DSSP file (Angstrom, degrees, kcal/mol; ACC not computed):
  #  RESIDUE AA STRUCTURE BP1 BP2  ACC     N-H-->O    O-->H-N    N-H-->O    O-->H-N    TCO  KAPPA ALPHA  PHI   PSI    X-CA   Y-CA   Z-CA
    1    1 A M              0   0    0      0, 0.0    16,-0.0     0, 0.0     0, 0.0   0.000 360.0 360.0 360.0 136.9    2.3    6.0   11.5
    2    2 A K        -     0   0    0      1,-0.1     2,-0.1     2,-0.0     3,-0.0  -0.700 360.0-109.3 -90.6 139.1    1.4    2.4   11.2
    3    3 A P        -     0   0    0      0, 0.0    14,-0.3     0, 0.0     3,-0.1  -0.382  10.0-137.7 -70.8 149.3   -0.4    1.2    8.1
    4    4 A E  S    S-     0   0    0     12,-2.3     2,-0.3     1,-0.3    13,-0.2   0.909  87.2  -1.8 -63.6 -44.6   -4.0    0.1    8.2
    5    5 A K  E     -A   16   0A   0     11,-1.1    11,-3.3     2,-0.0     2,-0.4  -0.990  62.7-155.9-152.3 145.7   -3.4   -2.9    6.0
    6    6 A V  E     -A   15   0A   0     -2,-0.3     2,-0.5     9,-0.2     9,-0.2  -0.991   3.5-163.1-129.3 137.0   -0.3   -4.5    4.2
    7    7 A F  E     -A   14   0A   0      7,-2.6     7,-3.1    -2,-0.4     2,-0.5  -0.984  10.2-164.8-120.4 124.6   -0.4   -6.7    1.2
    8    8 A R  E     +A   13   0A   0     -2,-0.5     2,-0.4     5,-0.2     5,-0.2  -0.921  15.3 174.1-112.6 128.6    2.7   -8.7    0.4
    9    9 A V  E >   -A   12   0A   0      3,-3.1     3,-1.7    -2,-0.5     2,-0.3  -0.886  69.5 -54.2-130.2 100.4    3.4  -10.5   -2.9
   10   10 A G  T 3  S-     0   0    0     -2,-0.4    45,-0.0     1,-0.3    27,-0.0  -0.554 121.9 -17.7  65.7-127.9    6.9  -12.0   -2.9
   11   11 A S  T 3  S+     0   0    0     -2,-0.3    27,-2.9    -3,-0.1     2,-0.4   0.349 121.9  90.2 -89.7   0.2    9.4   -9.2   -2.0
   12   12 A V  E <   -AB   9  37A   0     -3,-1.7    -3,-3.1    25,-0.2     2,-0.4  -0.834  53.4-173.9-108.8 136.2    6.8   -6.4   -2.8
   13   13 A S  E     -AB   8  36A   0     23,-2.9    23,-2.2    -2,-0.4     2,-0.6  -0.985  14.8-157.9-129.6 142.5    4.5   -4.9   -0.4
   14   14 A A  E     -AB   7  35A   0     -7,-3.1    -7,-2.6    -2,-0.4     2,-0.5  -0.968  16.5-161.6-110.2 120.3    1.6   -2.3   -0.7
   15   15 A S  E     -AB   6  34A   0     19,-2.8    19,-2.7    -2,-0.6     2,-0.5  -0.894   7.2-147.1-107.5 129.6    0.8   -0.6    2.5
   16   16 A V  E     -AB   5  33A   0    -11,-3.3   -12,-2.3    -2,-0.5   -11,-1.1  -0.835  15.9-171.5 -94.8 121.1   -2.5    1.2    3.0
   17   17 A F  E     - B   0  32A   0     15,-3.0    15,-2.4    -2,-0.5     2,-0.4  -0.938   7.6-152.9-112.2 141.5   -2.3    4.3    5.2
   18   18 A V  E     - B   0  31A   0     -2,-0.4     2,-0.4    13,-0.2    13,-0.2  -0.947  10.8-175.0-117.5 136.6   -5.5    6.2    6.3
   19   19 A N  E     - B   0  30A   0     11,-2.7    11,-3.0    -2,-0.4     2,-0.5  -0.973  17.6-138.8-123.8 137.3   -5.6    9.8    7.2
   20   20 A T  E     - B   0  29A   0     -2,-0.4     2,-0.3     9,-0.2     9,-0.2  -0.883  23.3-175.6-100.1 126.7   -8.6   11.7    8.6
   21   21 A V  E     - B   0  28A   0      7,-2.9     7,-2.5    -2,-0.5     2,-0.3  -0.902  25.8-119.3-121.7 149.1   -9.3   15.1    7.2
   22   22 A D  E     + B   0  27A   0     -2,-0.3     2,-0.3     5,-0.2     5,-0.2  -0.677  36.1 175.9 -82.8 133.2  -11.9   17.8    8.1
   23   23 A T  E >   - B   0  26A   0      3,-1.8     3,-1.9    -2,-0.3     0, 0.0  -0.850  49.1-100.1-128.4 171.3  -14.3   18.7    5.3
   24   24 A E  T 3  S+     0   0    0     -2,-0.3     3,-0.1     1,-0.3    -2,-0.0   0.720 126.8  51.3 -63.1 -19.2  -17.3   21.0    5.2
   25   25 A N  T 3  S-     0   0    0      1,-0.4    -1,-0.3     0, 0.0     2,-0.2   0.252 125.7 -91.2-100.8  10.6  -19.4   17.8    5.6
   26   26 A G  E <  S-B   23   0A   0     -3,-1.9    -3,-1.8     2,-0.0    -1,-0.4  -0.713  72.3 -18.9 115.9-168.8  -17.5   16.5    8.6
   27   27 A K  E     -B   22   0A   0     -2,-0.2     2,-0.4    -5,-0.2    -5,-0.2  -0.511  59.0-169.4 -80.6 148.9  -14.5   14.2    8.9
   28   28 A R  E     -B   21   0A   0     -7,-2.5    -7,-2.9    -2,-0.2     2,-0.5  -0.997  18.7-131.5-137.6 139.2  -13.5   12.0    6.1
   29   29 A E  E     -B   20   0A   0     -2,-0.4     2,-0.4    -9,-0.2    -9,-0.2  -0.791  21.0-168.5 -93.9 130.5  -11.0    9.1    5.8
   30   30 A I  E     -B   19   0A   0    -11,-3.0   -11,-2.7    -2,-0.5     2,-0.4  -0.959   8.3-152.1-114.8 133.2   -8.5    9.3    2.8
   31   31 A R  E     -B   18   0A   0     -2,-0.4     2,-0.3   -13,-0.2   -13,-0.2  -0.887  11.9-175.1-112.0 141.4   -6.5    6.3    2.0
   32   32 A N  E     -B   17   0A   0    -15,-2.4   -15,-3.0    -2,-0.4     2,-0.5  -0.949  14.1-142.1-128.2 147.6   -3.0    6.3    0.3
   33   33 A V  E     -B   16   0A   0     -2,-0.3     2,-0.5   -17,-0.2   -17,-0.2  -0.939   6.6-161.4-118.4 133.8   -0.9    3.3   -0.8
   34   34 A N  E     -B   15   0A   0    -19,-2.7   -19,-2.8    -2,-0.5     2,-0.5  -0.945   9.2-158.6-109.5 133.6    2.9    3.0   -0.6
   35   35 A L  E     +B   14   0A   0     -2,-0.5     2,-0.3   -21,-0.2   -21,-0.2  -0.931  19.9 161.6-114.7 129.7    4.6    0.5   -2.7
   36   36 A Q  E     -B   13   0A   0    -23,-2.2   -23,-2.9    -2,-0.5     2,-0.4  -0.976  30.7-138.4-145.8 160.8    8.0   -0.9   -1.9
   37   37 A R  E     -BC  12  48A   0     11,-3.1    11,-2.1    -2,-0.3     2,-0.4  -0.969  18.7-146.3-120.8 131.3   10.3   -3.8   -2.6
   38   38 A R  E     + C   0  47A   0    -27,-2.9     2,-0.3    -2,-0.4     9,-0.2  -0.810  24.4 167.2 -97.6 141.0   12.4   -5.4    0.1
   39   39 A Y  E     - C   0  46A   0      7,-2.3     7,-3.1    -2,-0.4     2,-0.5  -0.974  33.2-117.0-148.5 158.5   15.9   -6.8   -0.6
   40   40 A K  E     - C   0  45A   0     -2,-0.3     2,-0.6     5,-0.2     5,-0.2  -0.880  18.3-170.7-108.2 128.2   18.9   -8.0    1.3
   41   41 A D  E >  S- C   0  44A   0      3,-3.6     3,-1.7    -2,-0.5     2,-0.5  -0.882  70.8 -51.8-116.7  95.3   22.2   -6.2    1.0
   42   42 A G  T 3  S-     0   0    0     -2,-0.6    -2,-0.0     1,-0.3     0, 0.0  -0.652 122.1 -23.0  73.8-124.0   24.7   -8.4    2.8
   43   43 A D  T 3  S+     0   0    0     -2,-0.5     2,-0.4    -3,-0.1    -1,-0.3   0.470 123.7  90.4 -96.1  -5.7   23.2   -9.1    6.2
   44   44 A E  E <   -C   41   0A   0     -3,-1.7    -3,-3.6     0, 0.0     2,-0.4  -0.774  68.5-138.5-102.9 137.5   21.0   -6.0    6.2
   45   45 A W  E     +C   40   0A   0     -2,-0.4     2,-0.3    -5,-0.2    -5,-0.2  -0.710  28.6 179.8 -85.7 138.5   17.3   -5.8    4.8
   46   46 A K  E     -C   39   0A   0     -7,-3.1    -7,-2.3    -2,-0.4     2,-0.3  -0.866  19.9-131.5-132.6 168.5   16.6   -2.6    2.8
   47   47 A S  E     -C   38   0A   0     -2,-0.3     2,-0.3    -9,-0.2    -9,-0.2  -0.907  20.6-177.1-122.4 148.9   13.6   -1.1    1.0
   48   48 A S  E     -C   37   0A   0    -11,-2.1   -11,-3.1    -2,-0.3    -2,-0.0  -0.990  30.1-153.2-144.8 149.9   13.4    0.4   -2.5
   49   49 A S  S    S+     0   0    0     -2,-0.3     2,-0.4   -13,-0.2   -14,-0.1   0.172  74.8  97.1-103.2  11.6   10.8    2.1   -4.6
   50   50 A S        -     0   0    0    -13,-0.1     2,-0.5     0, 0.0    -2,-0.1  -0.841  58.2-161.3-105.2 138.1   12.6    0.9   -7.8
   51   51 A F        -     0   0    0     -2,-0.4     2,-0.1   -15,-0.0    -2,-0.0  -0.974   5.6-150.7-130.8 131.4   11.4   -2.3   -9.5
   52   52 A G    >>  -     0   0    0     -2,-0.5     4,-1.2     1,-0.1     3,-0.9  -0.255  43.3 -88.8 -85.9 178.4   13.2   -4.5  -12.0
   53   53 A L  G >4 S+     0   0    0      1,-0.3     3,-0.6     2,-0.2    -1,-0.1   0.894 127.8  49.5 -59.6 -42.7   11.4   -6.5  -14.7
   54   54 A G  G 34 S+     0   0    0      1,-0.2     4,-0.4     2,-0.2    -1,-0.3   0.713 109.0  54.2 -68.7 -20.2   10.9   -9.6  -12.4
   55   55 A D  G <> S+     0   0    0     -3,-0.9     4,-2.5     1,-0.2    -1,-0.2   0.719  89.2  78.0 -86.4 -22.8    9.5   -7.4   -9.6
   56   56 A I  H <X S+     0   0    0     -4,-1.2     4,-2.7    -3,-0.6     5,-0.2   0.863  90.4  50.8 -65.2 -39.9    6.8   -5.8  -11.8
   57   57 A P  H  > S+     0   0    0      0, 0.0     4,-2.1     0, 0.0    -1,-0.2   0.934 113.5  47.7 -61.6 -40.5    4.3   -8.8  -11.8
   58   58 A Q  H  > S+     0   0    0     -4,-0.4     4,-2.5     2,-0.2     5,-0.2   0.915 112.2  49.6 -61.5 -46.0    4.6   -8.8   -7.9
   59   59 A A  H  X S+     0   0    0     -4,-2.5     4,-2.7     1,-0.2     5,-0.2   0.915 109.6  49.7 -63.1 -42.3    4.1   -5.1   -7.8
   60   60 A M  H  X S+     0   0    0     -4,-2.7     4,-2.0     1,-0.2    -1,-0.2   0.901 112.4  48.9 -66.7 -37.1    1.0   -5.2  -10.0
   61   61 A S  H  X S+     0   0    0     -4,-2.1     4,-2.1    -5,-0.2    -2,-0.2   0.924 112.7  46.8 -66.8 -44.6   -0.6   -8.0   -7.8
   62   62 A A  H  X S+     0   0    0     -4,-2.5     4,-2.1     2,-0.2    -2,-0.2   0.887 113.3  48.5 -64.3 -40.3    0.1   -6.2   -4.6
   63   63 A L  H  X S+     0   0    0     -4,-2.7     4,-3.0    -5,-0.2    -2,-0.2   0.886 109.9  53.1 -71.2 -34.6   -1.3   -2.9   -6.1
   64   64 A Q  H  X S+     0   0    0     -4,-2.0     4,-2.3    -5,-0.2    -2,-0.2   0.921 109.9  47.6 -61.7 -44.9   -4.4   -4.8   -7.3
   65   65 A L  H  X S+     0   0    0     -4,-2.1     4,-2.1     2,-0.2    -2,-0.2   0.921 114.4  46.8 -63.5 -43.7   -5.0   -6.2   -3.8
   66   66 A A  H  X S+     0   0    0     -4,-2.1     4,-3.0     1,-0.2     5,-0.3   0.929 112.0  51.9 -62.2 -47.6   -4.5   -2.7   -2.3
   67   67 A F  H  X S+     0   0    0     -4,-3.0     4,-2.5     1,-0.2    -2,-0.2   0.889 108.3  48.7 -55.3 -44.5   -6.8   -1.2   -4.9
   68   68 A D  H  X S+     0   0    0     -4,-2.3     4,-2.1     2,-0.2    -1,-0.2   0.911 113.6  48.8 -68.7 -41.6   -9.6   -3.7   -4.2
   69   69 A Y  H  X S+     0   0    0     -4,-2.1     4,-2.6    -5,-0.2    -2,-0.2   0.953 114.5  43.6 -58.4 -52.9   -9.3   -3.0   -0.5
   70   70 A V  H  X S+     0   0    0     -4,-3.0     4,-2.6     1,-0.2     5,-0.2   0.885 111.3  53.0 -63.6 -39.5   -9.3    0.7   -0.8
   71   71 A A  H  X S+     0   0    0     -4,-2.5     4,-1.6    -5,-0.3    -1,-0.2   0.890 109.4  50.0 -64.0 -41.0  -12.1    0.7   -3.3
   72   72 A E  H  X S+     0   0    0     -4,-2.1     4,-0.8    -5,-0.2    -2,-0.2   0.929 112.3  48.1 -63.7 -44.4  -14.2   -1.5   -0.8
   73   73 A K  H >< S+     0   0    0     -4,-2.6     3,-0.7     1,-0.2    -2,-0.2   0.904 109.7  51.0 -62.6 -38.9  -13.5    1.0    2.0
   74   74 A E  H 3< S+     0   0    0     -4,-2.6    -1,-0.2     1,-0.2    -2,-0.2   0.823 109.4  52.4 -68.7 -29.2  -14.4    4.0   -0.1
   75   75 A A  H 3< S+     0   0    0     -4,-1.6    -1,-0.2    -5,-0.2    -2,-0.2   0.624  83.8 107.2 -84.1  -9.3  -17.8    2.3   -1.1
   76   76 A E    <<  -     0   0    0     -4,-0.8     2,-0.5    -3,-0.7    -3,-0.0  -0.467  65.4-141.9 -70.1 139.8  -18.8    1.7    2.5
   77   77 A V              0   0    0     -2,-0.2    -2,-0.1     1,-0.1    -1,-0.1  -0.899 360.0 360.0-102.3 122.7  -21.6    4.0    3.6
   78   78 A S              0   0    0     -2,-0.5    -1,-0.1     0, 0.0    -2,-0.0   0.468 360.0 360.0 -93.0 360.0  -21.3    5.2    7.2
């Protein structure tokens, strides 16, 4: 599944995924955020969900951007 939106700050990315669920009031979109850090191991790029002290400010910024995006989408009236 491809993310709806990706926010990158340095080596950290917050990806927003949208799922459609059936409710008693009809279909509803639910968004979830995946946070990861990219790093290079030799010649190969890898991902991790572990963050060091230097990564945390980037993670916080990426999450804030994702939060603002998801909150705006949740506030939209269809």
